[in-house]
C-alpha positions as CSV (number, residue, x, y, z in Angstrom):
1,M,-4.3,-16.6,-4.8
2,T,-1.8,-16.5,-7.4
3,A,1.9,-16.2,-7.9
4,K,3.6,-15.5,-11.2
5,M,6.8,-17.9,-11.6
6,T,9.8,-15.6,-12.2
7,S,12.6,-17.8,-10.9
8,S,15.6,-18.5,-13.6
9,A,16.8,-21.4,-11.9
10,M,16.8,-23.4,-15.0
11,P,16.7,-22.6,-19.0
12,Q,13.2,-23.1,-20.4
13,D,14.9,-25.9,-22.7
14,R,12.3,-28.8,-21.7
15,A,15.4,-30.6,-20.8
16,L,15.1,-33.2,-18.0
17,P,17.8,-33.7,-15.8
18,G,19.6,-36.9,-15.3
19,L,17.8,-38.2,-18.4
20,S,19.3,-37.7,-22.2
21,D,16.7,-36.6,-24.6
22,S,16.2,-40.0,-26.4
23,D,15.5,-41.8,-23.2
24,L,13.3,-38.7,-22.2
25,K,11.5,-38.9,-25.4
26,S,11.4,-42.9,-25.4
27,I,9.2,-42.7,-21.8
28,L,7.1,-39.6,-23.3
29,Y,6.0,-41.4,-26.1
30,R,5.7,-44.8,-24.2
31,E,8.0,-46.7,-26.6
32,H,8.6,-49.8,-24.5
33,P,6.1,-52.5,-25.1
34,A,5.3,-52.9,-21.0
35,W,3.5,-49.5,-21.5
36,K,0.3,-51.5,-22.9
37,S,-0.6,-52.3,-19.1
38,I,-1.0,-48.5,-18.4
39,A,-4.4,-47.3,-19.8
40,I,-4.2,-44.3,-22.3
41,T,-7.2,-42.6,-20.1
42,P,-10.0,-40.7,-22.0
43,C,-9.5,-36.8,-22.3
44,M,-12.5,-35.4,-23.0
45,K,-14.6,-31.9,-22.7
46,A,-16.9,-31.7,-20.0
47,E,-19.8,-29.9,-21.6
48,K,-21.8,-29.0,-18.4
49,L,-19.0,-28.0,-16.5
50,S,-17.8,-25.7,-19.3
51,T,-21.1,-24.0,-18.9
52,L,-20.4,-23.7,-15.2
53,T,-17.0,-22.6,-15.5
54,G,-17.4,-19.9,-18.3
55,C,-14.5,-22.0,-20.5
56,E,-13.8,-24.9,-22.5
57,L,-13.0,-27.5,-20.3
58,F,-11.4,-31.0,-21.3
59,V,-11.1,-33.8,-18.4
60,K,-8.2,-36.2,-18.1
61,Y,-9.6,-39.0,-16.3
62,E,-6.8,-40.8,-14.5
63,N,-9.4,-42.3,-12.0
64,L,-9.6,-44.7,-14.4
65,Q,-6.1,-46.4,-14.0
66,Y,-6.1,-50.3,-13.0
67,T,-5.1,-48.7,-9.0
68,G,-7.4,-45.5,-9.6
69,A,-4.6,-43.0,-10.1
70,F,-1.7,-41.7,-12.1
71,K,1.1,-43.1,-10.3
72,E,1.5,-45.9,-12.3
73,R,3.0,-43.9,-14.5
74,G,6.1,-42.6,-13.0
75,A,6.5,-46.2,-11.1
76,L,6.5,-48.1,-14.6
77,A,8.9,-45.9,-16.2
78,K,11.5,-46.0,-13.1
79,L,11.1,-49.6,-13.0
80,L,11.9,-50.2,-16.4
81,S,15.1,-48.1,-16.1
82,L,16.4,-50.8,-13.5
83,T,19.6,-53.0,-14.4
84,A,19.2,-56.6,-14.4
85,D,20.9,-56.6,-11.2
86,E,18.8,-54.1,-9.9
87,K,15.8,-56.0,-10.7
88,K,17.0,-58.9,-8.8
89,R,17.5,-57.4,-5.7
90,G,14.2,-55.7,-5.6
91,V,12.8,-52.4,-5.0
92,I,11.0,-50.7,-1.6
93,A,9.1,-47.3,-1.6
94,A,7.3,-45.6,1.4
95,S,3.7,-44.8,1.0
96,A,0.4,-45.4,2.4
97,G,-1.5,-44.4,-0.9
98,N,-1.7,-44.2,-4.5
99,H,2.3,-44.3,-4.9
100,A,2.3,-47.9,-3.2
101,Q,-0.2,-49.4,-5.7
102,G,1.6,-48.1,-8.5
103,V,4.8,-49.6,-7.5
104,A,3.3,-52.5,-6.2
105,R,1.4,-53.3,-9.5
106,N,4.5,-52.6,-11.7
107,A,6.8,-54.6,-10.1
108,A,4.8,-57.5,-9.7
109,T,4.1,-57.3,-14.1
110,L,8.0,-56.8,-14.4
111,G,8.7,-60.0,-12.1
112,I,10.6,-57.5,-9.6
113,N,10.1,-57.9,-5.9
114,A,8.7,-54.8,-4.2
115,T,8.5,-53.7,-0.7
116,I,6.2,-51.0,0.6
117,V,6.7,-49.3,4.0
118,M,3.5,-48.1,5.4
119,P,2.5,-45.8,8.9
120,R,1.4,-47.9,11.3
121,H,-2.1,-46.6,11.1
122,T,-2.5,-47.2,7.5
123,P,-6.1,-48.5,6.8
124,Y,-6.5,-52.1,6.5
125,V,-8.2,-51.6,3.4
126,K,-4.9,-49.9,2.0
127,V,-2.8,-52.5,3.1
128,Q,-5.1,-55.1,2.0
129,Q,-4.8,-53.7,-1.6
130,T,-1.0,-53.3,-1.8
131,E,-0.5,-57.0,-0.6
132,A,-2.8,-58.4,-3.1
133,L,-0.9,-56.6,-6.1
134,G,2.1,-58.2,-4.8
135,A,4.1,-56.2,-2.7
136,N,5.8,-57.1,0.7
137,V,4.2,-54.5,3.2
138,I,6.1,-53.4,6.5
139,L,3.9,-51.6,8.9
140,D,6.3,-49.0,10.6
141,G,6.3,-45.3,11.8
142,D,3.7,-43.0,12.8
143,D,3.4,-41.4,10.1
144,Y,4.9,-41.1,6.2
145,D,8.1,-39.1,7.3
146,S,8.5,-41.9,9.8
147,A,7.9,-44.7,7.6
148,N,10.0,-43.1,5.1
149,V,12.8,-43.4,7.4
150,V,12.7,-46.8,8.0
151,A,12.5,-47.6,3.8
152,R,15.5,-45.4,3.6
153,R,17.3,-47.7,6.1
154,K,16.1,-51.0,5.0
155,C,17.1,-49.9,1.3
156,N,20.6,-49.1,2.4
157,E,20.7,-52.6,4.7
158,D,19.5,-54.8,1.7
159,G,20.9,-53.1,-1.3
160,L,17.2,-52.2,-2.8
161,T,16.6,-49.6,-5.0
162,F,14.3,-47.0,-3.6
163,V,11.5,-45.6,-5.3
164,H,10.6,-42.2,-4.9
165,P,7.1,-40.9,-5.0
166,F,8.1,-37.7,-7.4
167,D,11.9,-36.4,-6.9
168,D,13.1,-38.6,-9.6
169,P,14.0,-38.1,-13.2
170,H,12.3,-41.1,-14.5
171,V,9.6,-41.0,-12.3
172,I,8.5,-37.3,-13.5
173,A,9.1,-38.2,-17.0
174,G,6.5,-41.3,-16.7
175,Q,4.1,-38.9,-15.4
176,G,4.6,-36.5,-18.4
177,T,2.8,-39.2,-20.6
178,I,-0.3,-37.5,-19.4
179,G,0.6,-34.3,-20.7
180,V,1.4,-35.6,-24.3
181,E,-1.9,-37.7,-24.2
182,M,-3.7,-34.6,-23.3
183,L,-2.0,-32.4,-26.2
184,E,-2.5,-35.3,-28.6
185,A,-6.2,-35.5,-27.8
186,V,-6.7,-31.8,-27.6
187,P,-3.7,-30.1,-29.8
188,D,-5.3,-26.8,-29.2
189,L,-5.4,-26.2,-25.8
190,D,-4.6,-22.9,-23.9
191,I,-4.2,-23.9,-21.0
192,L,-3.1,-26.9,-18.3
193,V,-4.1,-26.8,-14.6
194,V,-2.3,-29.7,-12.6
195,P,-2.5,-30.4,-9.0
196,I,1.1,-30.0,-7.0
197,G,2.1,-32.5,-4.1
198,G,6.0,-33.2,-4.1
199,G,5.5,-31.6,-7.9
200,G,6.4,-34.8,-10.0
201,L,3.3,-34.7,-12.0
202,L,3.3,-31.1,-12.6
203,S,6.8,-31.2,-13.6
204,G,6.3,-34.2,-16.1
205,I,3.2,-32.5,-17.6
206,A,5.0,-29.4,-18.2
207,I,8.1,-31.1,-19.5
208,A,6.0,-32.9,-22.2
209,A,3.4,-29.7,-22.7
210,R,6.2,-27.5,-23.3
211,R,8.1,-29.8,-26.1
212,I,5.0,-30.4,-27.9
213,K,3.5,-26.6,-27.6
214,P,6.2,-24.2,-26.3
215,D,3.5,-21.2,-25.8
216,I,0.8,-23.1,-23.6
217,K,0.1,-21.7,-20.0
218,V,0.7,-24.4,-17.1
219,I,-1.0,-23.6,-13.9
220,G,-0.1,-25.5,-10.6
221,V,-2.8,-26.1,-8.2
222,Q,-1.8,-26.2,-4.4
223,A,-4.1,-27.1,-1.2
224,Q,-4.2,-23.7,0.8
225,L,-3.3,-25.4,4.0
226,Y,0.3,-27.0,2.3
227,P,1.7,-24.4,-0.2
228,S,4.9,-25.8,0.3
229,M,5.8,-25.5,-3.3
230,L,4.7,-21.7,-3.5
231,N,6.8,-20.9,-0.2
232,L,9.7,-22.4,-1.8
233,L,9.7,-20.3,-5.3
234,K,8.2,-17.2,-3.7
235,D,10.1,-17.1,-0.9
236,Q,6.9,-17.1,1.4
237,D,6.3,-18.5,4.8
238,N,2.4,-19.5,4.6
239,P,1.7,-22.0,7.2
240,V,2.0,-25.6,6.3
241,G,-0.2,-28.6,7.9
242,G,-3.5,-29.3,8.8
243,M,-6.3,-31.7,7.7
244,T,-7.2,-31.4,4.0
245,L,-9.6,-33.2,2.0
246,A,-6.6,-33.3,-0.9
247,E,-4.5,-35.7,1.1
248,G,-2.8,-36.7,-2.1
249,I,-0.8,-33.2,-2.5
250,A,-0.2,-32.4,1.1
251,V,3.1,-32.7,1.1
252,R,5.7,-30.5,3.3
253,E,8.7,-30.8,1.8
254,P,8.4,-30.8,-1.8
255,G,11.2,-32.2,-4.4
256,K,14.5,-30.9,-5.0
257,L,14.5,-31.4,-8.6
258,T,10.8,-30.7,-9.4
259,R,11.2,-27.7,-7.7
260,Q,13.7,-26.3,-9.9
261,L,11.3,-27.7,-13.0
262,I,8.3,-25.9,-11.7
263,A,10.0,-22.9,-11.2
264,A,11.4,-22.8,-14.7
265,L,8.6,-24.1,-16.8
266,V,5.5,-23.0,-14.8
267,D,3.3,-20.1,-15.1
268,D,1.6,-19.5,-11.8
269,I,0.4,-21.1,-8.7
270,V,-3.0,-21.2,-7.4
271,M,-3.9,-22.2,-4.1
272,V,-7.6,-23.5,-3.1
273,D,-9.1,-23.7,-0.3
274,E,-11.5,-26.4,1.7
275,R,-14.5,-25.2,0.6
276,A,-13.3,-25.2,-3.0
277,L,-12.3,-28.8,-3.1
278,E,-15.2,-30.2,-1.7
279,S,-17.6,-28.1,-4.1
280,A,-15.1,-29.2,-7.0
281,L,-15.5,-33.0,-6.2
282,S,-19.1,-32.8,-5.6
283,L,-19.3,-31.4,-8.9
284,Y,-17.7,-34.1,-10.8
285,L,-20.0,-36.8,-8.8
286,N,-23.0,-35.0,-9.1
287,V,-22.6,-33.2,-12.9
288,Q,-19.4,-35.2,-14.7
289,K,-20.7,-38.4,-13.2
290,T,-17.2,-39.3,-12.5
291,L,-15.5,-39.9,-8.8
292,A,-12.4,-37.9,-7.9
293,E,-10.2,-37.9,-4.5
294,G,-9.7,-34.4,-2.9
295,A,-6.4,-33.9,-4.6
296,G,-8.0,-34.9,-8.1
297,A,-10.8,-32.2,-7.8
298,A,-8.0,-29.3,-7.1
299,G,-7.9,-28.7,-10.6
300,L,-11.7,-27.9,-11.1
301,A,-11.4,-26.2,-7.9
302,A,-8.9,-23.8,-8.9
303,I,-10.7,-23.2,-12.2
304,L,-14.0,-22.7,-10.1
305,A,-12.0,-19.9,-7.7
306,N,-10.2,-17.8,-10.7
307,P,-12.8,-17.9,-13.2
308,E,-10.9,-14.7,-14.5
309,I,-7.7,-16.8,-15.3
310,F,-10.0,-19.0,-17.8
311,A,-12.6,-17.4,-19.3
312,G,-12.7,-18.2,-22.6
313,R,-10.1,-20.3,-23.2
314,K,-9.6,-24.2,-24.1
315,V,-8.7,-25.6,-20.6
316,G,-7.1,-29.0,-19.8
317,T,-7.2,-30.5,-16.3
318,V,-6.6,-34.0,-14.6
319,I,-8.3,-36.1,-12.2
320,C,-5.1,-37.1,-10.7
321,G,-7.0,-40.0,-8.5
322,G,-10.1,-41.7,-7.6
323,N,-9.1,-43.1,-4.6
324,I,-11.7,-41.7,-1.4
325,D,-12.8,-43.1,1.4
326,T,-16.4,-43.5,1.0
327,R,-17.5,-42.5,4.6
328,L,-15.6,-39.4,3.9
329,L,-17.3,-39.3,0.5
330,S,-20.8,-39.4,2.1
331,S,-19.8,-36.7,4.7
332,I,-18.9,-34.0,1.6
333,L,-22.2,-35.1,-0.7
334,M,-24.3,-34.4,2.5
335,R,-22.7,-30.9,3.2
336,D,-22.6,-30.1,-0.1
337,I,-26.6,-30.7,0.0
338,A,-26.8,-28.9,3.1
339,R,-25.2,-25.6,1.5
340,Q,-27.5,-25.7,-1.5
341,G,-30.6,-25.6,0.9
342,R,-31.6,-29.2,-0.2
343,M,-31.5,-30.2,3.3
344,A,-31.3,-28.5,6.8
345,R,-32.0,-28.6,10.3
346,L,-34.7,-26.0,11.8
347,R,-34.5,-25.2,15.2
348,I,-38.0,-24.0,16.8
349,E,-39.1,-22.7,19.7
350,L,-42.6,-24.3,21.0
351,L,-44.8,-24.4,24.2
352,D,-44.0,-28.0,25.5
353,V,-47.7,-28.7,25.3
354,P,-49.4,-31.5,23.2
355,G,-50.2,-30.9,19.6
356,Q,-47.1,-28.6,18.6
357,L,-45.2,-31.3,16.6
358,T,-48.4,-31.9,14.5
359,K,-48.4,-28.0,14.0
360,V,-45.4,-28.0,12.7
361,A,-45.1,-31.2,10.6
362,D,-48.2,-30.1,8.8
363,I,-46.7,-26.5,8.2
364,I,-44.0,-28.4,6.5
365,A,-46.1,-30.8,4.6
366,K,-48.4,-28.2,3.3
367,A,-45.0,-26.1,1.9
368,G,-43.3,-29.5,0.0
369,G,-41.0,-30.4,2.6
370,N,-40.2,-33.7,4.1
371,V,-39.3,-34.2,7.5
372,I,-36.4,-36.8,8.0
373,D,-35.6,-36.5,12.0
374,V,-37.1,-34.9,15.2
375,S,-35.2,-34.4,18.6
376,Y,-36.5,-32.4,21.5
377,H,-34.2,-30.1,23.7
378,R,-36.2,-30.1,27.0
379,I,-33.4,-30.0,29.7
380,F,-30.3,-28.1,27.9
381,N,-31.7,-24.5,27.2
382,D,-32.2,-21.6,28.5
383,L,-35.8,-21.1,27.9
384,P,-38.8,-21.2,30.5
385,A,-40.1,-24.3,31.9
386,K,-42.9,-24.4,29.7
387,A,-40.8,-24.0,26.5
388,T,-38.7,-26.4,24.8
389,Y,-36.6,-26.2,21.5
390,L,-37.5,-28.9,18.3
391,D,-34.5,-29.9,16.2
392,I,-36.3,-31.1,12.8
393,S,-34.4,-31.9,9.7
394,V,-36.1,-31.2,6.5
395,E,-35.5,-32.2,3.1
396,T,-36.4,-29.0,0.3
397,N,-36.1,-28.7,-3.1
398,D,-33.6,-25.7,-3.0
399,R,-32.8,-22.6,-0.9
400,P,-35.5,-20.6,-2.0
401,H,-38.1,-23.5,-0.9
402,L,-36.1,-23.7,2.6
403,D,-36.7,-20.2,2.9
404,R,-40.4,-20.6,2.1
405,I,-40.8,-23.4,4.5
406,I,-39.2,-20.8,7.4
407,E,-41.2,-17.8,6.4
408,N,-44.3,-20.0,6.7
409,L,-43.4,-21.4,10.3
410,R,-42.3,-17.9,11.3
411,A,-45.7,-16.8,10.3
412,A,-47.9,-19.3,12.2
413,G,-45.7,-17.9,15.2
414,L,-43.3,-20.1,15.6
415,A,-39.6,-18.8,16.2
416,T,-37.7,-20.4,13.6
417,E,-33.8,-20.4,12.8
418,I,-31.4,-22.5,11.1
419,A,-29.4,-24.7,13.2
420,T,-25.6,-25.0,12.7
421,Y,-24.6,-27.4,15.9
């Protein structure tokens, strides 16, 4: 789904409220020596994905940053803007993910004390990683919103500086360094496709890109379960909420500054569903041999879902992060294999007599399939007492191979279907 952005909330002058043009340029072109700690990540043509998508696709690999995500850029830009007194008093942020580690690492590099408030149920590995980067972690609140309230209160009580994950001009400008690097690497890009959560990444890239190439097309991507920016800018009320793979862009309330910038500088917003996100993540891993988190795969998901927008064009997108739970990743990859027909669970109706399993296994083996596991359902079914269901999981080469195995089983008089539960 696409929505043309037509707001006139801001002039398209590529300015950033809260920053002088010279300060914006200094950040975008990484003039401070401290920027050496942030990798200039590759922006390379993805040859195989280009063939699959029908466009000339270039990928920016922000999953190769030290913390595995782009958030370091905005955090560093904000920290560099602090006065000597602010640096001495320290900073605070609320986050359970990439922003936490971005702030923690760069604060430690600059000798600034950092406190991160994380929800109480944050996975221990994330807490441990953030502490290892030098931050003081406080576990409080049941979710991000309540942790944010705690962080704001402590910020006021202790005289700290709050480092917002997206709605801050320095943070936005820091993320904009990605846009500069992409167009330095590939000056003739036609379209940029960028995920939207709170809007900091898209705002920064749009500002940078418009300064360098005013006629470039910029498209934002939101998870269909979290179309909060689209709702605000197009006066819609699509439902917001749910369990999304793209948790890094699952934001209910986008920034006030970022929504103005996106309204002025972005051409379209494209929403992608969970199936598209899963497919894109699997393609990055299996075809491009790189790991993306759900939000990091959103750009590719948008291109796959809307080929008519991108066909024949030079398109740039960002893997904004590669931090994903390994158990979730395993589940996604197995689901993708099942959708391709390379693995299936077959439910076969049998007479409950000796030799039936051998018969089934022999048919599958002769067809070139591989049996993974087997289970009988003698009690919980509605079959006659002398019949049973056999659930048998098989590996195959592809969907046509799976179809041949099923046909062979049915030809042998065995009622066979693909089990979905």
